[in-house]
N, C-alpha and C positions, 0 to 999 in steps of 0.2 A: 557588518553585513550590508551588502549592496542592495539587494531587492528580495522580496519574499516570493515564495512559490505561490502559484495561484491556488492550488488545492492539494492537500494530502488526504488520501483515502485509506481508512483503516478497515480491514476486513477480518473480523474475529468474532466467534460466537460467544466469547466470554465478556459479559458486561463490565465487570470490575477492571479487566485488562484494558478494554476500550476507554474506560474513564481515566485510568492512569496514563495511558498513551496520549490521549487527547490533552490531558493536563500538561504533560511534558512538552508537547508540541506547542500548545498555547503559550506556555511560559517562555519558550525559546523565541516566540514571535517570528516564526520562519515561514508561515503560510497565511494567506488571506482567509482561507477556509479549511476546516478539518471536517471531512465527511466521514461519519461512522456508519458502517453496515454490519449487522450481526449475522449475516449469512452470505455465502457466495452468490446465491441467486438474487438476493437483494442488491448486491454490488453490481451484478450484470444489468439488473433493471435500471440502476442509477446511471451506469455508463451509457446505456442505450436510450435513455430518456431524452426528450427534446429539451433544449436549454431552458425554456419557460417552465417546464415541469421540475427543473432542478432549483427553482427559486433563484435563478441568476448565478448559481454556483458554477464555477468553471470546471472544465475537465481536469482530472488530477494530473499532477506532474510526477507524483510519487505514490506508490501503493505499498503499504505494509500488509502482507498477506499471511494468515495462519495456515498451517497445513491441515491439522486435524479439526474438522468441523462436521457436524451432522448433515445429512442430505447430500451436500456437494462439498468435497474437500478442496484444499488449495490446488492440488494437481488437476482436478476436474474443472475448477474455475479457469485455470490457464488454458485447458483444451478449448473451452468455450470462448475465452478472451481472444484466442487466435482468430476466431471467426468474425470478430467485429470489424467494422469498416476502419480505414485509416483515420478518419476524423474522430471516431469513438475512442480509438487507442491513443491518438496524439503521440507526444513524446513522453512516454511513461516509463519510469524506472520502477521495477518490481523487486521488493526486498521480502524474502521469506523471513517472517518473524515468528518463531515457534518455540514450543517447549520440547519438541522432538529431539532426542539425543540419539536417534537411530542413524548410524553412520551412512546407511543406504540413502536416507533422505538428503543428507548433505552432499553426497556424491551425485545424486540425481539432480539436485539443484545446481551444482556447479557445472553440470553438463547440459543444462536446459538453457536454450538460447534466449529465453524471455526473462530469466531471473538474473538480476544484477548481483545480488548478494544473499547470503544465508546467514541469519543472525539468531541467536538464542535469546528468548525472553529473560528478563524484562527489558523493555526499551529504556534506555537511559539518555540523559541529555548528551553525554559524551558520544554514545553510539549514534544518536540522531545527528549531531554535528559532524561526525566522521562520514556518515552517509551523504549528508548535504555537501560537504567539501569535496568528496570524491566524485559524486555524480552531477553536481551542479556548481562546478568551480567558478563559473562566470557570475554566479549570484552570491556566493558565500566566500 
């Protein structure tokens, strides 16, 4: 591995899933920071916060986004994410990580210009490394 990502952002309302995903990312030692947000609105707040409010955490390079969440789902998050400034978005790769086996979700994700990949849970070390090597070849 050449260099770590600055930050990976996990957006999922399921606490055990976030715990396991963070553990896999931490064990892979592929990011300086793993930021966990349990709602899409909290994730948007994190992305739009001033750097000081983020306790020095960098903007994410990679987002793992769940589709099915209460209040604001993954699709609605992407609609709001589009409205962020270029600085708030940076160079972010968005991967839908979901339990949805609805073929329409996968087709919608493949046709969405902001989604790099659609993967089914659970996150595995192999899946993580595949994503890192595909979208960040200069670092991995």
